[in-house]
KETORFI-771170 format. One record per residue: residue in three letters; x, y, z of N, C-alpha, C, O, CB in turn. Coordinates in steps of 0.05 Angstrom, whole numbers, padded with zeros to 5 digits, always signed. Glycine has a CB too. Example, Ala and Ser with C-alpha at 12.3 -4.5 7.8 and 13.67 -1.06 7.14 Angstrom:
% KETORFI-771170
ALA+00264-00114+00156+00246-00090+00156+00264-00066+00156+00285-00066+00169+00226-00089+00181
SER+00257-00045+00142+00273-00021+00143+00258+00001+00157+00268+00023+00161+00282-00012+00114
This chain:
% KETORFI-771170
MET+01457+00383-00916+01437+00358-00908+01444+00340-00884+01463+00324-00887+01437+00337-00933
ASP+01430+00342-00857+01436+00320-00847+01419+00297-00840+01401+00295-00824+01445+00327-00830
TRP+01432+00277-00857+01414+00259-00852+01409+00243-00833+01395+00223-00838+01415+00249-00865
THR+01420+00249-00805+01411+00232-00778+01382+00249-00773+01363+00237-00763+01438+00235-00748
TYR+01381+00282-00781+01359+00289-00765+01335+00276-00785+01315+00267-00774+01358+00324-00758
LEU+01337+00274-00814+01318+00265-00831+01303+00239-00814+01280+00239-00808+01333+00257-00859
LEU+01324+00215-00808+01317+00194-00804+01312+00191-00775+01301+00170-00770+01333+00179-00814
LEU+01317+00205-00759+01303+00207-00733+01274+00218-00732+01257+00209-00717+01319+00222-00715
ALA+01269+00242-00750+01242+00256-00749+01222+00229-00762+01202+00219-00751+01243+00289-00772
THR+01233+00222-00787+01216+00200-00797+01217+00173-00785+01207+00154-00796+01222+00196-00824
PHE+01227+00171-00765+01225+00143-00754+01209+00154-00723+01197+00134-00713+01262+00124-00752
PHE+01206+00175-00708+01184+00185-00692+01165+00184-00702+01150+00165-00697+01184+00207-00682
ALA+01156+00208-00725+01137+00213-00732+01120+00188-00743+01096+00189-00738+01144+00232-00748
SER+01130+00165-00757+01118+00140-00761+01114+00123-00737+01099+00104-00740+01132+00127-00779
LEU+01123+00126-00716+01123+00109-00686+01091+00126-00681+01070+00113-00681+01159+00119-00655
VAL+01090+00158-00677+01067+00168-00664+01042+00162-00687+01018+00160-00682+01071+00202-00657
GLN+01051+00160-00709+01021+00156-00734+01012+00123-00722+00989+00115-00721+01034+00154-00783
SER+01034+00108-00715+01018+00077-00717+01006+00077-00695+00983+00068-00695+01035+00049-00718
ALA+01022+00092-00660+01009+00086-00642+00981+00102-00638+00961+00093-00627+01026+00087-00623
THR+00983+00127-00649+00957+00144-00647+00942+00142-00671+00918+00147-00668+00962+00174-00641
GLY+00947+00137-00690+00922+00143-00725+00931+00160-00731+00929+00158-00756+00887+00151-00728
PHE+00943+00181-00727+00957+00201-00744+00975+00224-00728+00972+00231-00704+00934+00217-00761
GLY+00993+00234-00745+01012+00250-00729+01043+00254-00741+01062+00268-00734+01014+00235-00701
PHE+01040+00237-00763+01066+00241-00781+01072+00264-00792+01094+00274-00787+01068+00225-00802
ALA+01057+00275-00808+01054+00300-00821+01062+00318-00805+01084+00329-00809+01030+00306-00829
LEU+01044+00323-00783+01051+00338-00764+01077+00346-00749+01083+00368-00742+01039+00331-00751
ILE+01093+00321-00745+01124+00319-00735+01140+00321-00761+01161+00335-00761+01133+00288-00717
ALA+01132+00310-00781+01155+00300-00798+01159+00327-00825+01179+00326-00839+01145+00263-00813
VAL+01136+00350-00828+01137+00366-00846+01146+00389-00830+01149+00407-00846+01114+00368-00862
PRO+01152+00397-00806+01166+00419-00798+01193+00417-00800+01209+00433-00810+01160+00427-00774
PHE+01201+00387-00785+01232+00378-00789+01241+00375-00813+01266+00379-00816+01238+00354-00778
PHE+01224+00368-00835+01240+00368-00857+01246+00397-00879+01264+00401-00895+01228+00347-00871
LEU+01226+00410-00873+01225+00435-00876+01254+00457-00869+01265+00476-00881+01201+00440-00860
ILE+01258+00442-00840+01274+00458-00829+01307+00455-00837+01324+00472-00836+01269+00455-00801
VAL+01311+00424-00847+01332+00408-00851+01332+00413-00885+01354+00413-00896+01329+00375-00838
LEU+01316+00416-00897+01317+00412-00927+01322+00446-00935+01342+00454-00947+01285+00396-00941
ASN+01300+00462-00924+01301+00488-00927+01287+00491-00962+01297+00504-00980+01335+00499-00920
SER+01267+00478-00963+01263+00472-00986+01224+00460-00989+01212+00444-00974+01289+00451-00992
SER+01217+00469-01005+01183+00462-01003+01187+00429-01015+01168+00414-01012+01155+00488-01028
ASP+01205+00422-01026+01208+00390-01036+01202+00374-01008+01201+00350-01010+01245+00381-01050
ALA+01197+00384-00984+01202+00372-00959+01170+00360-00962+01165+00338-00955+01212+00395-00930
ILE+01150+00379-00973+01121+00373-00974+01117+00338-00990+01107+00318-00979+01104+00402-00994
GLN+01127+00341-01016+01132+00321-01034+01142+00298-01014+01128+00278-01011+01152+00330-01057
VAL+01162+00300-01004+01174+00281-00992+01150+00266-00971+01144+00243-00973+01200+00292-00979
VAL+01141+00282-00953+01122+00270-00939+01104+00258-00945+01098+00238-00933+01114+00281-00927
ILE+01087+00268-00969+01069+00266-00988+01074+00232-00992+01062+00213-00983+01075+00289-01015
ILE+01094+00232-01007+01098+00199-01022+01104+00181-00988+01089+00164-00978+01139+00196-01053
ILE+01120+00188-00980+01124+00169-00949+01092+00164-00935+01084+00142-00927+01147+00191-00920
THR+01080+00183-00935+01058+00176-00914+01044+00165-00933+01026+00157-00918+01042+00198-00897
LEU+01036+00156-00959+01023+00151-00978+01028+00114-00971+01012+00097-00963+01035+00167-01007
ILE+01051+00114-00977+01067+00089-00978+01051+00076-00948+01037+00056-00949+01106+00095-00977
THR+01056+00089-00927+01059+00085-00890+01025+00076-00887+01017+00056-00874+01068+00124-00866
SER+01004+00101-00907+00972+00096-00897+00970+00070-00908+00964+00051-00894+00945+00119-00909
THR+00975+00067-00934+00961+00046-00946+00976+00021-00941+00972+00003-00958+00957+00052-00975
VAL+00995+00014-00919+01001-00013-00911+00983-00011-00886+00965-00028-00884+01034-00021-00907
HIS+00985+00005-00870+00958+00016-00844+00932+00005-00858+00925-00017-00850+00954+00057-00840
TRP+00919+00015-00874+00902+00016-00887+00892-00015-00889+00872-00024-00878+00909+00031-00908
VAL+00910-00030-00906+00906-00052-00909+00899-00075-00887+00884-00094-00889+00925-00056-00921
LEU+00917-00065-00862+00916-00079-00844+00887-00081-00830+00880-00102-00820+00936-00071-00829
ILE+00870-00058-00827+00847-00053-00810+00830-00039-00833+00820-00016-00832+00853-00034-00781
ARG+00830-00057-00852+00807-00044-00868+00779-00055-00864+00760-00045-00875+00813-00047-00896
LYS+00779-00071-00852+00753-00090-00847+00732-00068-00828+00708-00070-00829+00763-00124-00826
GLU+00746-00048-00814+00735-00029-00793+00730-00002-00803+00730+00017-00787+00755-00026-00770
THR+00726+00001-00828+00727+00021-00839+00699+00032-00846+00686+00020-00862+00743+00018-00859
PRO+00687+00058-00832+00656+00068-00843+00663+00074-00869+00677+00094-00874+00639+00095-00827
LEU+00651+00057-00889+00648+00068-00917+00627+00090-00919+00629+00106-00938+00640+00045-00936
ASN+00607+00091-00902+00588+00109-00907+00593+00137-00904+00581+00154-00917+00569+00104-00894
LEU+00617+00144-00882+00634+00167-00879+00647+00182-00907+00642+00205-00911+00655+00157-00861
LEU+00665+00165-00924+00688+00165-00939+00674+00175-00960+00689+00190-00973+00703+00140-00943
ARG+00650+00173-00970+00642+00177-00993+00644+00210-01000+00650+00220-01021+00615+00165-00993
TRP+00635+00222-00976+00625+00243-00973+00657+00268-00977+00663+00289-00989+00605+00240-00941
LEU+00668+00252-00960+00696+00260-00950+00715+00263-00984+00725+00283-00996+00710+00231-00924
PHE+00715+00241-00990+00727+00233-01024+00728+00263-01041+00746+00274-01054+00700+00206-01046
VAL+00687+00273-01034+00678+00284-01056+00694+00311-01042+00714+00318-01055+00642+00283-01063
GLY+00689+00322-01022+00706+00348-01010+00737+00349-01018+00751+00367-01025+00705+00348-00976
CYS+00741+00327-01015+00779+00320-01013+00786+00325-01047+00808+00335-01049+00790+00276-01001
ILE+00775+00321-01066+00775+00326-01096+00775+00353-01110+00786+00365-01129+00752+00313-01106
LEU+00756+00359-01091+00745+00396-01097+00774+00411-01083+00788+00429-01092+00705+00411-01071
GLY+00777+00391-01054+00801+00415-01049+00832+00412-01056+00851+00427-01051+00802+00421-01017
PHE+00832+00393-01065+00864+00387-01084+00875+00415-01099+00896+00426-01095+00859+00361-01113
PRO+00849+00424-01122+00871+00441-01140+00873+00466-01123+00893+00480-01126+00860+00449-01174
LEU+00855+00473-01105+00861+00496-01089+00886+00498-01068+00896+00519-01059+00838+00499-01076
GLY+00891+00470-01063+00923+00466-01049+00945+00473-01064+00962+00490-01058+00929+00437-01041
VAL+00946+00457-01086+00968+00463-01110+00966+00492-01112+00986+00501-01101+00963+00447-01141
LEU+00954+00506-01118+00957+00532-01125+00964+00547-01096+00976+00569-01098+00929+00543-01140
ILE+00956+00536-01069+00970+00552-01051+00998+00544-01056+01014+00562-01060+00962+00549-01021
TYR+01007+00515-01057+01031+00514-01060+01053+00531-01082+01076+00538-01077+01030+00491-01063
MET+01043+00532-01097+01050+00536-01120+01059+00573-01118+01077+00586-01128+01025+00524-01139
ARG+01034+00579-01101+01038+00616-01100+01054+00630-01075+01067+00651-01075+01004+00632-01098
LEU+01049+00611-01052+01065+00613-01032+01098+00618-01021+01107+00601-01006+01058+00597-01028
GLU+01107+00632-01025+01135+00634-01011+01146+00610-00980+01136+00599-00960+01134+00670-00999
LEU+01167+00612-00993+01183+00583-00969+01171+00591-00941+01155+00579-00926+01229+00583-00964
ASP+01181+00612-00938+01185+00630-00909+01150+00630-00897+01144+00632-00874+01199+00670-00918
THR+01130+00628-00922+01104+00636-00907+01094+00618-00907+01073+00615-00895+01086+00654-00914
LEU+01107+00596-00924+01088+00563-00920+01102+00553-00892+01087+00543-00876+01094+00533-00952
LYS+01124+00554-00886+01135+00547-00857+01120+00566-00835+01113+00556-00814+01170+00552-00856
MET+01117+00592-00839+01104+00608-00820+01074+00595-00815+01067+00591-00792+01103+00639-00832
LEU+01059+00588-00835+01028+00573-00829+01028+00554-00814+01012+00549-00796+01014+00561-00852
ILE+01055+00535-00825+01059+00507-00818+01057+00512-00785+01039+00503-00770+01090+00493-00832
ALA+01078+00526-00778+01080+00527-00755+01064+00543-00738+01067+00543-00713+01100+00532-00752
VAL+01050+00554-00748+01019+00568-00731+01008+00548-00729+01007+00539-00706+00996+00591-00746
LEU+00993+00534-00752+00979+00512-00748+00982+00493-00731+00962+00481-00723+00978+00503-00765
ILE+01009+00485-00723+01015+00462-00706+01017+00471-00682+01021+00452-00666+01037+00447-00713
ILE+01016+00496-00672+01023+00510-00648+00986+00514-00638+00977+00514-00615+01045+00543-00656
LEU+00977+00515-00654+00939+00518-00646+00928+00486-00652+00905+00480-00647+00917+00547-00675
ILE+00942+00472-00661+00929+00451-00665+00934+00435-00634+00916+00421-00625+00941+00437-00694
SER+00966+00438-00617+00968+00426-00602+00959+00443-00576+00956+00429-00556+00990+00415-00606
ILE+00955+00471-00573+00945+00480-00551+00904+00468-00557+00889+00462-00539+00954+00519-00550
HIS+00899+00468-00578+00875+00458-00579+00872+00429-00565+00855+00422-00549+00869+00457-00606
ASN+00891+00416-00575+00893+00382-00563+00896+00388-00536+00876+00381-00523+00921+00361-00573
GLY+00909+00396-00526+00916+00406-00496+00903+00418-00479+00911+00417-00455+00933+00420-00494
TRP+00883+00431-00485+00858+00439-00467+00843+00422-00465+00830+00421-00444+00844+00461-00473
GLN+00835+00397-00488+00814+00380-00495+00824+00358-00475+00809+00344-00461+00811+00371-00529
MET+00851+00355-00475+00863+00335-00450+00853+00340-00427+00842+00325-00411+00893+00336-00444
LEU+00860+00371-00426+00855+00381-00394+00832+00381-00385+00828+00375-00361+00862+00407-00388
ARG+00810+00386-00401+00784+00387-00398+00770+00360-00392+00751+00359-00376+00773+00400-00420
ASN+00780+00338-00406+00772+00313-00404+00784+00300-00385+00776+00277-00380+00775+00301-00425
HIS+00802+00310-00371+00820+00303-00346+00805+00309-00317+00803+00298-00295+00849+00321-00347
LEU+00792+00339-00330+00783+00359-00298+00742+00351-00296+00726+00358-00280+00791+00412-00306
ALA+00739+00334-00321+00708+00328-00325+00697+00306-00342+00699+00303-00366+00696+00351-00337
ALA+00685+00292-00327+00673+00269-00348+00659+00279-00374+00636+00287-00376+00651+00250-00333
HIS+00676+00276-00393+00680+00287-00410+00672+00269-00436+00692+00260-00447+00706+00295-00407
SER+00652+00262-00448+00648+00244-00471+00638+00256-00497+00622+00275-00493+00629+00222-00464
PRO+00643+00250-00521+00647+00269-00546+00606+00254-00551+00592+00236-00543+00685+00259-00578
GLY+00604+00283-00570+00579+00278-00574+00574+00255-00596+00594+00243-00604+00567+00302-00581
SER+00550+00248-00607+00550+00229-00618+00535+00239-00650+00512+00234-00657+00537+00208-00599
ARG+00551+00252-00661+00545+00269-00689+00544+00253-00712+00561+00236-00718+00566+00289-00697
GLY+00520+00261-00725+00509+00236-00743+00521+00240-00769+00537+00259-00766+00475+00235-00746
ILE+00522+00232-00792+00531+00233-00818+00514+00255-00832+00491+00252-00841+00529+00204-00831
LYS+00529+00278-00834+00509+00305-00850+00534+00306-00868+00557+00306-00860+00499+00341-00830
PRO+00524+00305-00898+00538+00310-00923+00558+00334-00931+00582+00335-00937+00519+00311-00941
ALA+00534+00354-00928+00552+00385-00925+00579+00386-00909+00601+00395-00916+00532+00409-00908
ALA+00572+00374-00882+00592+00381-00863+00621+00360-00869+00645+00365-00865+00578+00378-00830
LEU+00610+00339-00877+00631+00316-00890+00645+00328-00908+00670+00327-00908+00619+00290-00905
THR+00630+00341-00925+00647+00351-00958+00664+00376-00952+00685+00380-00965+00624+00362-00987
ALA+00653+00392-00932+00667+00416-00929+00696+00404-00907+00718+00416-00906+00644+00443-00913
VAL+00692+00383-00894+00715+00378-00880+00736+00356-00897+00759+00350-00889+00705+00367-00852
GLY+00725+00347-00920+00735+00334-00940+00759+00358-00957+00783+00358-00961+00707+00322-00958
LEU+00737+00378-00964+00749+00398-00981+00777+00415-00961+00799+00414-00971+00721+00422-00991
THR+00774+00425-00940+00793+00432-00921+00811+00408-00927+00825+00409-00948+00782+00436-00890
SER+00813+00390-00915+00832+00368-00917+00852+00362-00942+00877+00363-00940+00815+00346-00916
GLY+00838+00356-00965+00851+00358-00989+00861+00389-00999+00879+00393-01015+00832+00347-01010
MET+00852+00403-00990+00871+00422-00998+00894+00430-00982+00911+00442-00995+00858+00442-01002
MET+00898+00426-00956+00916+00420-00937+00937+00402-00942+00960+00407-00935+00904+00412-00919
ALA+00927+00376-00957+00944+00351-00966+00964+00361-00984+00988+00360-00981+00927+00328-00981
SER+00949+00373-01006+00963+00380-01034+00985+00414-01032+01003+00422-01046+00931+00384-01060
SER+00972+00426-01010+00995+00447-01004+01016+00437-00976+01040+00435-00978+00979+00478-00996
MET+01008+00433-00961+01022+00421-00931+01024+00390-00927+01036+00381-00907+01003+00430-00903
ALA+01015+00375-00944+01012+00343-00939+01007+00341-00905+01017+00324-00891+01046+00324-00948
MET+00990+00360-00896+00972+00354-00871+00941+00355-00873+00927+00373-00863+00978+00375-00850
PRO+00932+00334-00889+00901+00328-00889+00892+00323-00860+00870+00331-00854+00892+00301-00909
GLY+00905+00312-00843+00892+00301-00817+00879+00319-00794+00860+00311-00780+00912+00285-00804
PRO+00886+00335-00792+00876+00355-00772+00843+00368-00773+00834+00376-00752+00895+00378-00776
PRO+00832+00368-00790+00803+00379-00806+00793+00354-00789+00779+00355-00769+00798+00380-00848
LEU+00803+00334-00802+00788+00292-00797+00790+00294-00772+00769+00289-00760+00809+00256-00810
MET+00808+00298-00761+00813+00278-00733+00795+00306-00718+00780+00299-00700+00857+00269-00719
LEU+00796+00324-00721+00776+00346-00703+00752+00342-00703+00737+00352-00687+00777+00373-00709
TYR+00741+00321-00731+00705+00315-00743+00703+00290-00728+00681+00285-00718+00697+00309-00783
LEU+00721+00274-00726+00717+00245-00720+00711+00247-00688+00691+00238-00677+00746+00227-00727
SER+00735+00261-00675+00730+00260-00650+00696+00266-00638+00686+00258-00617+00749+00278-00641
THR+00686+00277-00654+00659+00289-00643+00636+00265-00653+00613+00265-00646+00652+00324-00659
THR+00648+00246-00669+00632+00226-00672+00626+00200-00654+00639+00197-00633+00639+00220-00693
ALA+00607+00184-00663+00602+00162-00637+00628+00141-00654+00630+00121-00638+00558+00144-00633
LEU+00642+00138-00669+00653+00117-00675+00680+00108-00657+00694+00125-00647+00657+00121-00702
ASP+00686+00080-00653+00701+00074-00640+00732+00075-00648+00739+00079-00671+00692+00054-00634
LYS+00752+00073-00626+00774+00078-00635+00783+00066-00665+00791+00079-00685+00790+00071-00614
ASN+00780+00039-00662+00789+00023-00690+00775+00028-00715+00785+00021-00736+00785-00007-00687
GLN+00747+00044-00713+00730+00053-00733+00744+00080-00745+00746+00085-00769+00700+00057-00720
ILE+00752+00098-00724+00771+00121-00730+00796+00115-00741+00803+00131-00758+00776+00137-00707
ARG+00812+00095-00735+00838+00094-00745+00834+00081-00767+00854+00078-00782+00858+00082-00729
ALA+00809+00069-00775+00811+00054-00803+00802+00081-00828+00810+00087-00850+00784+00022-00803
ALA+00782+00092-00809+00770+00121-00834+00803+00137-00837+00811+00143-00859+00737+00153-00813
MET+00817+00142-00814+00837+00163-00826+00860+00153-00841+00877+00166-00852+00847+00179-00805
PHE+00858+00121-00838+00885+00112-00861+00870+00109-00892+00882+00112-00914+00903+00073-00850
ALA+00846+00102-00889+00833+00096-00919+00833+00128-00924+00844+00131-00946+00797+00078-00922
PHE+00825+00153-00915+00822+00177-00925+00852+00192-00926+00856+00214-00938+00799+00191-00908
PHE+00870+00178-00912+00901+00190-00916+00910+00175-00950+00916+00190-00968+00928+00174-00884
THR+00909+00152-00952+00911+00134-00974+00903+00152-00998+00918+00161-01015+00892+00108-00971
PHE+00879+00155-00996+00860+00167-01016+00875+00206-01029+00879+00217-01051+00822+00170-00994
SER+00880+00214-00997+00885+00248-00998+00916+00244-01012+00922+00254-01033+00886+00269-00961
TYR+00934+00227-00996+00959+00230-00999+00965+00227-01040+00977+00241-01056+00972+00204-00976
ALA+00951+00202-01042+00949+00193-01073+00937+00220-01091+00954+00227-01108+00927+00164-01077
GLY+00919+00232-01091+00909+00247-01102+00930+00283-01094+00932+00299-01112+00878+00241-01094
ALA+00938+00286-01076+00952+00305-01075+00980+00299-01088+00991+00318-01100+00952+00314-01050
LEU+00992+00275-01086+01017+00267-01105+01009+00269-01135+01028+00277-01149+01027+00236-01100
ILE+00986+00265-01148+00981+00263-01170+00980+00297-01182+00986+00304-01205+00956+00246-01171
MET+00972+00310-01165+00966+00339-01167+00997+00350-01167+01006+00368-01182+00947+00352-01140
GLN+01007+00339-01152+01043+00350-01154+01053+00346-01172+01072+00359-01180+01064+00341-01138
SER+01044+00328-01181+01060+00317-01206+01052+00333-01230+01070+00343-01244+01053+00285-01213
ILE+01036+00335-01233+01011+00339-01261+01027+00372-01261+01041+00378-01280+00961+00335-01251
PHE+01023+00392-01238+01021+00413-01242+01046+00436-01231+01050+00460-01236+00997+00415-01232
VAL+01064+00414-01212+01087+00426-01198+01109+00405-01212+01130+00416-01220+01085+00426-01160
GLY+01108+00380-01215+01132+00367-01214+01146+00358-01188+01152+00371-01168+01149+00383-01226
VAL+01150+00323-01194+01159+00318-01173+01184+00312-01182+01185+00297-01202+01145+00300-01157
GLY+01209+00321-01172+01232+00325-01176+01256+00290-01168+01255+00276-01148+01236+00354-01156
ARG+01267+00288-01184+01287+00259-01176+01289+00256-01145+01281+00238-01131+01323+00261-01188
GLN+01305+00281-01139+01316+00282-01106+01287+00264-01089+01287+00246-01072+01319+00325-01092
SER+01265+00281-01103+01246+00276-01073+01246+00247-01080+01254+00232-01062+01210+00294-01068
TRP+01238+00238-01098+01233+00201-01100+01257+00190-01087+01252+00177-01067+01233+00187-01135
GLU+01283+00193-01095+01310+00184-01085+01307+00189-01051+01311+00169-01036+01337+00205-01100
MET+01301+00208-01042+01297+00215-01016+01281+00200-00998+01288+00190-00976+01287+00237-01017
SER+01256+00198-01012+01225+00180-01008+01235+00156-01003+01233+00150-00979+01202+00177-01035
GLY+01246+00140-01016+01264+00112-01024+01280+00115-00999+01271+00098-00984+01286+00112-01055
ILE+01301+00128-00987+01313+00118-00970+01300+00121-00942+01305+00105-00924+01336+00127-00973
LEU+01281+00143-00940+01266+00141-00918+01244+00122-00910+01239+00113-00888+01256+00162-00918
THR+01233+00117-00932+01210+00099-00923+01215+00077-00909+01200+00075-00889+01196+00089-00944
PRO+01235+00054-00911+01249+00034-00891+01244+00044-00868+01230+00034-00850+01278+00029-00895
VAL+01256+00065-00866+01256+00077-00835+01225+00077-00823+01218+00071-00800+01269+00114-00835
ALA+01212+00083-00839+01179+00097-00828+01169+00071-00826+01158+00067-00805+01156+00121-00851
ILE+01170+00048-00846+01163+00026-00841+01171+00013-00806+01157+00002-00789+01176+00013-00864
ILE+01192+00019-00806+01207+00004-00773+01193+00018-00748+01185+00008-00727+01248+00011-00769
GLY+01193+00052-00760+01175+00062-00741+01154+00055-00738+01146+00053-00714+01173+00080-00743
LEU+01137+00049-00757+01110+00039-00761+01107+00005-00744+01085+00003-00732+01105+00037-00798
ILE+01121-00011-00742+01129-00028-00733+01131-00027-00697+01119-00040-00680+01150-00030-00748
VAL+01146-00010-00696+01159-00004-00667+01134+00012-00651+01133+00007-00627+01190+00019-00670
GLY+01117+00028-00661+01098+00046-00654+01076+00027-00647+01057+00033-00632+01093+00068-00675
GLN+01077+00007-00658+01047-00014-00648+01056-00026-00623+01040-00031-00606+01036-00045-00672
LEU+01091-00034-00619+01094-00046-00596+01091-00025-00572+01079-00031-00551+01120-00059-00597
VAL+01103+00001-00579+01102+00029-00557+01079+00027-00548+01076+00027-00523+01104+00061-00568
SER+01059+00024-00565+01030+00033-00556+01016+00013-00536+00994+00019-00528+01012+00035-00582
LYS+01026-00011-00529+01022-00032-00516+01028-00027-00494+01013-00032-00476+01030-00052-00525
ARG+01058-00014-00489+01075-00006-00462+01073+00018-00448+01075+00022-00423+01103-00006-00469
ILE+01068+00034-00465+01062+00066-00445+01031+00072-00452+01015+00072-00470+01086+00100-00459
SER+01032+00077-00430+01000+00099-00421+00994+00114-00444+01011+00129-00454+01003+00125-00393
GLU+00973+00111-00451+00966+00135-00472+00965+00161-00473+00970+00176-00491+00948+00134-00480
ALA+00955+00166-00447+00954+00197-00430+00980+00205-00433+00983+00225-00447+00945+00197-00395
TYR+01004+00194-00422+01034+00202-00424+01044+00203-00448+01062+00218-00455+01051+00187-00409
PHE+01030+00183-00464+01046+00188-00495+01031+00217-00516+01045+00229-00533+01038+00151-00517
LYS+01013+00221-00512+01001+00242-00515+01011+00272-00508+01012+00291-00523+00981+00235-00504
VAL+01020+00271-00475+01036+00295-00471+01061+00293-00483+01077+00312-00487+01040+00301-00443
LEU+01064+00279-00487+01104+00276-00494+01100+00288-00528+01113+00307-00539+01123+00225-00493
VAL+01080+00272-00539+01078+00283-00572+01076+00318-00565+01095+00333-00568+01043+00268-00592
LEU+01050+00327-00555+01037+00357-00550+01070+00367-00537+01075+00389-00548+01001+00359-00521
ILE+01086+00362-00525+01107+00377-00520+01119+00377-00546+01110+00393-00563+01123+00368-00498
ILE+01135+00364-00551+01155+00356-00583+01139+00375-00602+01151+00393-00614+01152+00315-00599
LEU+01110+00372-00606+01102+00386-00629+01102+00416-00621+01106+00429-00641+01076+00376-00639
LEU+01097+00434-00596+01102+00458-00591+01126+00467-00591+01131+00491-00594+01093+00463-00572
MET+01147+00447-00587+01171+00457-00589+01182+00463-00621+01197+00480-00630+01188+00438-00575
THR+01164+00435-00636+01176+00438-00663+01167+00465-00678+01182+00478-00692+01169+00412-00680
GLY+01142+00470-00673+01134+00493-00682+01138+00520-00674+01127+00539-00686+01115+00491-00684
SER+01151+00523-00654+01168+00545-00637+01185+00554-00649+01187+00577-00657+01180+00537-00614
VAL+01209+00525-00655+01235+00528-00668+01226+00539-00710+01238+00555-00724+01253+00490-00663
MET+01206+00526-00713+01198+00532-00740+01197+00563-00738+01214+00571-00753+01170+00518-00750
LEU+01184+00585-00724+01184+00610-00719+01205+00625-00718+01210+00645-00732+01174+00613-00700
LEU+01218+00614-00700+01250+00627-00697+01267+00615-00717+01290+00620-00711+01265+00621-00668
ASN+01264+00603-00734+01282+00602-00760+01269+00617-00781+01280+00619-00803+01287+00572-00770
LEU+01248+00627-00777+01249+00644-00802+01266+00666-00808+01264+00678-00830+01227+00654-00805
């Protein structure tokens, strides 16, 4: 096991999450799976992200749109058992392939959105709060949280179409992450079991994630958002491609 790659991946993933509001799991999960070659990587990411998301949310909790979260939490609870079932049934290589394809598709989608916004004056629609839609998003995110440690993509895609401002979106994301990763960890502990190695590795990597969190706040003030997003997209595409090539 190469700790250098784990430390660097943890630091950069936390930096991106701090600067943009999400992205830790998208970067950390594939790197951890490659280095550890074990589904324990999912549990390690769940533990680290739970801690960092809680810290983030406490700092900006006043901006949280609570009326949105109620239905998201309901859906998330329904999705947790499905995610654990997927985690327990899928072979490691299949899990790697699904995550790699998901990352590539998300990167392509985000890249297309960035290009479209650049070429035309595009502003997101002001989607209202629809309980059924929010519950569906929460269910999908809950399922992805307990199976892949990735609850963020469905929620981020939904929130990007609402009238919420940047701070509200970040607060909603971190509040949801705190809930979904806590639930995912409970489900993993009950039905799969979280081994000593996962806890020890999380304990070692969490301080690095906290440092990345602090640096991310500083970086976001100095680097243009557009440039930063392009850099992240390139890294995600490379990561997904490397995962597919290593199957």
